[in-house]
C-alpha positions in Angstrom: 9.7 14.8 5.8 7.2 15.3 3.0 3.9 13.6 2.9 0.6 14.0 1.2 -2.4 14.5 3.5 -5.9 13.6 2.4 -4.7 10.8 0.1 -5.1 7.1 0.5 -6.0 6.7 4.2 -8.3 3.8 3.8 -8.0 0.4 2.1 -9.5 -3.1 2.2 -7.8 -6.5 2.7 -9.8 -9.4 1.2 -6.8 -11.3 -0.1 -7.1 -15.0 0.7 -4.2 -16.9 2.0 -4.2 -19.2 -1.1 -4.0 -16.1 -3.4 -1.1 -14.8 -1.4 0.8 -18.0 -1.6 0.2 -18.2 -5.4 1.6 -14.7 -5.7 4.7 -15.7 -3.7 5.1 -18.9 -5.7 5.2 -16.9 -9.0 8.1 -15.0 -7.5 9.8 -18.2 -6.5 9.5 -17.1 -2.9 8.3 -19.5 -0.2 5.5 -18.5 2.2 5.5 -19.5 5.8 2.7 -21.0 7.9 3.4 -18.1 10.3 2.2 -15.7 7.6 -1.5 -16.7 7.6 -2.5 -15.1 10.9 -1.1 -11.8 9.7 -3.3 -11.8 6.6 -6.3 -10.4 8.5 -9.5 -9.7 6.5 -10.9 -6.2 6.8 -13.4 -4.0 4.8 -11.5 -0.9 5.9 -8.0 -0.4 7.3 -7.5 3.2 8.3 -4.7 5.2 9.8 -3.8 3.7 13.2 -5.3 0.3 12.3 -3.1 -2.8 11.7 -2.6 -4.4 8.3 -0.4 -7.2 6.7 2.9 -6.0 5.4 5.5 -8.0 3.4 9.2 -7.3 4.1 12.5 -8.9 3.3 13.9 -11.4 5.8 17.4 -12.6 4.7 17.0 -14.0 1.2 13.3 -14.6 1.7 10.2 -12.6 2.9 7.9 -12.5 5.8 4.4 -11.2 6.3 3.9 -9.2 9.6 1.2 -7.1 11.0 2.1 -3.4 11.3 0.3 -0.2 12.2 -0.8 2.1 9.3 1.1 5.4 9.7 4.5 6.3 11.1 4.3 8.1 14.5 4.0 11.9 14.3 7.3 13.5 13.5 6.7 16.4 15.9 4.3 17.5 18.6 0.7 18.2 17.4 1.5 16.6 14.0 -0.5 13.7 12.6 0.9 10.2 11.6 2.8 10.0 8.4 0.7 7.6 6.3 1.7 8.8 2.8 5.3 9.6 1.7 6.2 11.2 -1.6 8.5 9.1 -3.8 9.2 11.7 -6.5 12.9 12.2 -7.0 13.9 10.1 -4.1 16.0 7.0 -3.7 15.0 4.4 -1.2 18.0 2.1 -1.6 19.0 2.5 2.0 15.4 2.5 3.4 13.4 -0.3 5.0 11.2 -1.2 2.0 8.0 -3.1 2.3 4.9 -4.1 0.3 1.5 -3.4 1.8 -0.7 -6.4 0.8 -4.3 -5.6 0.0 -7.2 -6.1 -2.4 -8.2 -2.5 -3.1 -7.8 1.0 -1.9 -10.2 3.9 -1.5 -10.1 7.6 -2.4 -12.8 10.1 -1.5 -14.3 13.1 -3.3 -16.7 15.9 -2.2 -16.7 18.4 0.5 -19.6 17.2 2.7 -19.7 14.0 4.8 -20.1 11.3 4.0 -18.0 11.9 1.0 -18.2 9.8 -2.2 -16.1 6.7 -1.8 -14.2 5.3 -4.8 -12.7 1.8 -4.8 -9.6 1.0 -7.0 -8.4 -2.6 -7.7 -6.2 -4.3 -10.2 -8.2 -5.5 -13.3 -6.3 -8.8 -13.7 -5.5 -9.7 -10.1 -7.3 -10.2 -6.8 -4.0 -9.4 -5.0 -2.4 -5.9 -5.0 0.6 -4.4 -3.4 1.6 -0.9 -2.5 5.2 0.1 -2.2 5.9 1.3 1.3 8.5 1.9 4.0 8.4 0.4 7.5 9.9 1.5 10.8 10.3 0.2 14.4 10.2 2.3 17.5 12.1 1.8 20.7 9.4 -0.4 22.1 9.6 -2.7 19.0 6.2 -1.6 17.6 6.2 -1.7 13.8 4.5 0.8 11.5 4.4 1.5 7.8 3.7 4.4 5.3 2.7 4.2 1.7 4.7 5.8 -1.1 2.9 8.1 -3.5 3.5 9.4 -7.1 1.8 11.4 -9.8 -1.6 10.0 -10.7 -2.1 7.6 -13.6 -5.0 8.0 -16.0 -7.3 5.7 -13.9 -6.8 7.8 -10.8 -6.3 11.3 -12.1 -10.1 12.1 -12.5 -10.5 11.3 -8.8 -7.3 12.6 -7.1 -4.1 14.6 -8.0 -1.8 12.0 -6.4 -1.8 8.2 -6.0 -0.2 5.4 -4.1 2.6 3.4 -5.9 0.7 0.2 -6.9 2.8 -2.9 -7.4 1.6 -5.9 -9.3 2.5 -9.2 -7.4 5.3 -9.9 -9.9 6.9 -6.7 -8.9 7.0 -7.3 -5.2 10.4 -8.9 -5.0 11.9 -6.3 -7.3 10.9 -3.6 -4.8 11.9 -5.5 -1.7 15.4 -6.4 -3.0 15.7 -3.5 -5.6 16.5 -5.8 -8.5 15.0 -3.2 -10.9 15.5 0.5 -11.1 13.2 2.4 -8.7 11.7 4.6 -11.4 10.4 1.5 -13.1 8.5 0.5 -10.0 7.4 3.8 -8.4 5.2 5.0 -11.2 1.5 5.0 -12.1 0.1 2.0 -14.1 -1.1 2.4 -17.7 -4.7 3.3 -18.5 -7.1 0.5 -17.9 -5.0 -1.3 -15.3 -7.3 -0.4 -12.4 -11.0 -0.9 -12.0 -12.8 2.2 -10.5 -16.1 1.7 -8.7 -18.2 4.0 -6.6 -19.0 2.1 -3.4 -20.8 4.9 -1.6 -22.4 8.1 -2.9 -21.7 11.1 -0.9 -23.9 14.1 0.0 -24.3 16.8 -2.6 
C-alpha cells in the first residue's frame, strides 16, 4: 500500500445542506432527508475525525459519516489517509467522494506551521476522490486519493488530493468517464489559495 504522508491531513466542512442538494440535483441524483445529519459543519476535520462521505447506493447515492483514515495496515504504522492514484485503476474499489468546502496544506519547519486554504473558485462545494472501507465491526473509514500537483498547489506542496467538481461526482462514483480524466489536477486558476495562519519563522 502506497500513501503520501504529510499531505492533506486537515480540511473544512462548511457546505450547507441546500448547496449539497443543488449539487446532487445538477447530477440528476436525488438527496435524502437522512443525508442532512451527516453533513456536519467543522472548521477542521483531521485524521481520526468523522466527516461526510458520498458513496453509491444502488443506482443512487447516500451521504454517510466516516472516519478520516483507513486503519493502520501493520503494527506501529499510522492510518492511511492519502493514497496515490498514479498509474492505478480503481474500477473494482469502493469509490467515494469526500464532501467539503476547502482543504489545507502546511509549510514551514516550526510549529505552528503556515496554514494554506484551497477552495474552488466557482463553487462553495468541493469533492475529493476517495476510497472507503468497512471493518469487521461495521465501522466505516475513508482515504483521499492523490496525484501530481496542479499549478495552484505546486508552489505549496509536491503532491495534491484529487479534487472533483460537483458535476464530476457521479462520474467517479459510477465510473462513467475514464479515470485519468477525473484523477488529475485542475487547470491554473481553478483554486483560490489563502493563508489562514502565518507560521513561525
